[in-house]
C-alpha positions in Angstrom: -1.2 -92.0 -10.3 1.7 -93.7 -8.4 3.3 -90.3 -7.7 0.0 -89.0 -6.3 -0.3 -92.0 -4.0 3.3 -91.6 -2.7 2.8 -87.9 -2.2 -0.5 -88.4 -0.4 1.0 -91.1 1.8 3.9 -88.9 2.6 1.6 -86.0 3.4 -0.4 -88.1 5.8 2.7 -89.4 7.5 3.8 -85.8 8.2 0.4 -84.9 9.5 0.2 -87.9 11.7 3.6 -87.2 13.0 2.6 -83.6 13.9 -0.6 -84.8 15.5 1.2 -87.3 17.7 3.6 -84.6 18.9 0.8 -82.2 19.7 -1.2 -84.8 21.7 1.2 -85.1 24.7 3.1 -82.7 26.9 5.5 -85.4 28.1 8.9 -84.5 26.6 10.0 -88.1 26.6 7.0 -89.2 24.6 7.3 -86.2 22.3 10.9 -86.8 21.5 10.3 -90.5 20.9 7.5 -89.6 18.5 9.7 -87.1 16.8 12.5 -89.6 16.4 10.1 -92.2 15.0 9.0 -89.6 12.5 12.6 -88.9 11.5 13.0 -92.7 11.1 10.0 -92.8 8.8 11.4 -89.9 6.7 14.8 -91.7 6.4 13.0 -94.9 5.5 11.2 -93.1 2.6 14.5 -91.6 1.4 16.4 -94.8 1.7 13.8 -96.7 -0.3 14.1 -94.2 -3.1 17.9 -94.2 -2.9 18.0 -98.0 -3.1 15.5 -98.1 -6.0 12.9 -99.9 -3.9 10.6 -96.9 -4.6 10.6 -94.6 -7.6 12.8 -91.5 -7.2 10.7 -88.4 -6.7 12.6 -85.2 -6.0 9.6 -83.5 -4.4 9.0 -86.3 -2.0 12.7 -86.4 -1.1 12.8 -82.6 -0.6 9.7 -82.8 1.6 11.2 -85.6 3.7 14.4 -83.6 4.3 12.2 -80.6 5.1 10.5 -82.6 7.8 13.8 -83.8 9.2 15.0 -80.2 9.4 11.8 -79.1 11.1 12.1 -82.0 13.6 15.8 -81.1 14.2 14.7 -77.6 15.3 12.5 -79.1 18.0 15.1 -81.5 19.4 16.8 -79.2 21.9 13.5 -78.2 23.5 12.4 -81.8 23.9 15.4 -82.6 26.2 14.7 -80.2 29.1 16.5 -80.7 32.4 14.9 -83.4 34.5 13.5 -85.4 31.6 15.7 -88.4 32.3 13.2 -90.4 34.3 10.9 -92.9 32.6 11.3 -95.1 29.6 14.0 -93.3 27.6 17.3 -94.3 25.9 18.6 -90.7 26.4 21.9 -90.8 28.2 22.7 -88.3 31.0 25.6 -87.1 28.8 23.0 -85.0 26.9 22.5 -82.7 29.9 26.1 -82.8 30.9 27.1 -81.6 27.4 23.9 -79.9 26.4 25.6 -77.2 24.2 27.3 -80.0 22.2 24.0 -81.9 22.0 22.2 -78.9 20.8 24.9 -78.2 18.2 24.3 -81.7 16.8 20.7 -80.9 16.3 21.6 -77.6 14.6 24.0 -79.4 12.3 21.3 -82.0 11.4 18.9 -79.1 10.6 21.5 -77.4 8.4 22.4 -80.5 6.5 18.8 -81.5 6.0 18.0 -78.0 4.6 21.1 -78.2 2.4 20.0 -81.6 1.1 16.6 -80.2 0.1 18.2 -78.0 -2.5 20.8 -80.6 -3.6 18.4 -83.4 -4.7 18.3 -83.7 -8.4 18.6 -87.5 -9.0 19.1 -90.8 -7.2 22.9 -90.3 -6.9 22.5 -86.9 -5.2 19.9 -88.4 -2.9 22.3 -91.1 -1.8 24.9 -88.6 -1.0 22.5 -86.4 0.9 21.2 -89.4 2.9 24.8 -90.3 3.9 25.5 -86.8 5.1 22.3 -86.5 7.1 22.6 -90.0 8.3 26.0 -89.3 9.7 24.4 -86.6 11.9 21.9 -89.1 13.3 24.4 -91.8 13.9 27.0 -89.5 15.5 24.5 -88.2 17.9 23.1 -91.6 18.7 26.6 -93.0 19.3 27.3 -90.4 22.0 23.9 -89.6 23.5 21.7 -92.7 23.2 21.7 -95.8 25.3 22.4 -98.9 23.2 19.5 -101.3 22.9 20.2 -104.7 24.4 
């Protein structure tokens, strides 16, 4: 029963994330929604890794799959000229676009690798650390610090 509820909730969060992305053509809003969805996926994974939620390999694999799918979309959501408006994206993204896109590709690859590596809570913790380093590394270089 609990597994069904967690799986159903997770499925709804994926669908709601996809629906939000499809509702707007503004790349800033789309990328903010995508990043929020990544944050939700990582929150789900971290809860399981910390024992705050029961470990469920299928849920973890689905979360990493969603992160990988999101990572594929990242480069296209940062087109030239999408620096105006409420965004924490630094101009460095467009100055070093190939490096930025490579970060997204690495995130996708590591998230895909994590999907197949999840067998227990310990392997989940290691996978979260690896994928999280991608997120943090990119944010360190390409995202304006919140004040």
